C-alpha positions as CSV (number, residue, x, y, z in Angstrom):
1,M,28.8,224.0,-15.5
2,N,30.9,226.8,-14.0
3,F,30.4,230.5,-13.5
4,K,32.8,233.3,-12.8
5,L,32.8,236.1,-10.3
6,S,34.9,239.2,-10.3
7,T,34.7,242.4,-8.2
8,T,33.0,244.2,-11.1
9,F,31.0,241.4,-12.8
10,I,28.0,239.5,-11.6
11,P,27.5,236.4,-13.8
12,S,24.3,236.0,-15.8
13,N,24.8,232.2,-15.9
14,N,24.8,231.5,-12.2
15,R,24.0,227.7,-12.1
16,T,26.5,225.0,-11.3
17,T,26.6,221.3,-10.5
18,D,30.2,221.0,-9.2
19,I,32.7,223.8,-9.5
20,I,32.6,227.6,-9.1
21,S,35.4,229.5,-10.9
22,L,36.4,232.8,-9.3
23,N,38.5,235.5,-10.8
24,L,39.4,237.4,-7.6
25,G,41.7,240.0,-9.2
26,L,44.4,239.4,-6.5
27,V,47.9,240.7,-6.9
28,D,51.2,239.9,-5.1
29,N,50.5,239.0,-1.4
30,D,46.8,239.9,-1.5
31,E,44.2,237.4,-0.3
32,A,40.5,237.1,-0.1
33,L,38.1,235.3,2.3
34,I,35.4,233.3,0.4
35,E,32.2,232.4,2.3
36,I,29.2,230.5,0.9
37,V,26.0,230.9,2.8
38,S,22.6,229.2,2.2
39,L,19.6,231.5,1.8
40,E,18.6,230.3,5.3
41,G,21.8,231.9,6.6
42,K,23.8,228.8,7.3
43,L,27.5,229.1,6.5
44,V,28.4,226.1,4.4
45,F,31.9,227.0,3.2
46,K,34.7,229.3,4.4
47,D,38.3,229.6,3.3
48,T,41.0,232.1,2.4
49,F,42.5,232.2,-1.0
50,K,45.7,233.8,-2.3
51,A,45.4,232.8,-6.0
52,N,43.9,235.1,-8.6
53,N,42.0,232.3,-10.3
54,T,40.3,230.1,-7.7
55,F,38.1,227.1,-8.0
56,V,35.6,226.1,-5.3
57,D,34.2,222.6,-5.3
58,V,30.4,222.7,-4.4
59,K,29.4,219.3,-5.6
60,D,28.7,218.1,-2.0
61,L,26.3,221.0,-1.3
62,D,22.6,220.3,-1.3
63,N,20.8,221.6,-4.4
64,G,19.4,225.1,-3.8
65,N,20.3,228.8,-3.8
66,Y,23.4,230.2,-2.1
67,I,25.2,233.5,-1.7
68,I,28.9,233.6,-2.3
69,K,30.7,236.4,-0.4
70,V,34.2,237.7,-1.1
71,T,36.0,239.8,1.4
72,Y,39.4,241.3,0.5
73,K,42.1,242.3,3.0
74,N,41.4,246.0,2.4
75,G,37.8,245.5,3.5
76,I,36.1,245.6,0.0
77,K,33.3,243.1,-0.2
78,S,31.5,241.6,-3.2
79,K,28.7,239.0,-3.4
80,A,26.7,237.0,-5.9
81,Q,23.9,234.5,-5.8
82,F,24.2,231.0,-7.4
83,T,22.1,227.9,-7.8
84,K,23.5,224.5,-7.1
85,L,21.8,221.9,-9.3
């Protein structure tokens, strides 16, 4: 099960077993830093993406709740919570 995140949309279906699909709204040479943090504050994923439509594989994460943070080069930040099943 996948869910999508954009800068203006927080998904209502925020549960996944394997892949998170992100529509980052990137253009040209733009990029975004993606971080996934457990609710205990542990950073479990960090990478920079340049593609507008990005897929993050979370199947190896422990089941539980996580925060996904998106930080753009211009400093704009967005975040959403998801549950790994």
